[in-house]
C-alpha positions, 0 to 999 in steps of 0.5 A, spaced: 217 556 662 212 554 656 205 554 657 204 547 655 208 544 661 204 547 666 197 545 662 200 538 662 200 538 670 193 541 671 190 536 666 193 529 669 188 524 671 187 524 677 189 531 679 195 531 683 197 538 687 203 542 685 207 548 686 210 553 682 217 556 684 217 563 681 222 569 681 220 575 684 224 580 685 231 578 687 228 572 691 223 567 689 216 565 691 212 558 692 205 558 689 201 552 691 196 550 685 192 545 689 186 543 685 185 543 677 182 549 676 186 553 681 190 556 676 189 559 669 194 559 664 195 563 658 200 564 653 205 568 657 202 569 663 198 565 669 193 567 674 194 563 680 188 563 686 190 563 693 185 559 697 183 559 704 180 552 703 180 549 696 173 548 696 172 555 696 172 561 691 179 564 691 181 570 696 185 573 691 189 572 684 196 572 683 198 574 676 205 572 673 209 572 667 211 565 665 218 567 664 219 567 671 216 560 673 223 557 674 219 550 675 213 546 678 214 541 683 209 536 686 206 536 692 207 530 696 203 532 702 198 537 703 195 537 710 193 544 711 189 543 704 184 539 702 183 536 695 177 538 691 173 532 688 173 531 681 167 534 678 164 530 672 
């Protein structure tokens, strides 16, 4: 996937949480991006924060080659994850 496609999701106003569907070995993984600073997109990879609570610092960072990102899906409801308020 191209970095511009993911960055477009991250820059939406108001921000809407989304998930990345990623090829991992012979399977797939789903990584949520619950807030607009929940990931860092680079030219050929993405760093995704794994949160216990969105209002906290990420517990860890997952690194992924953008060639392994299959698609981006909106998250309709995130009951277990609070949305972070936009900062001025």
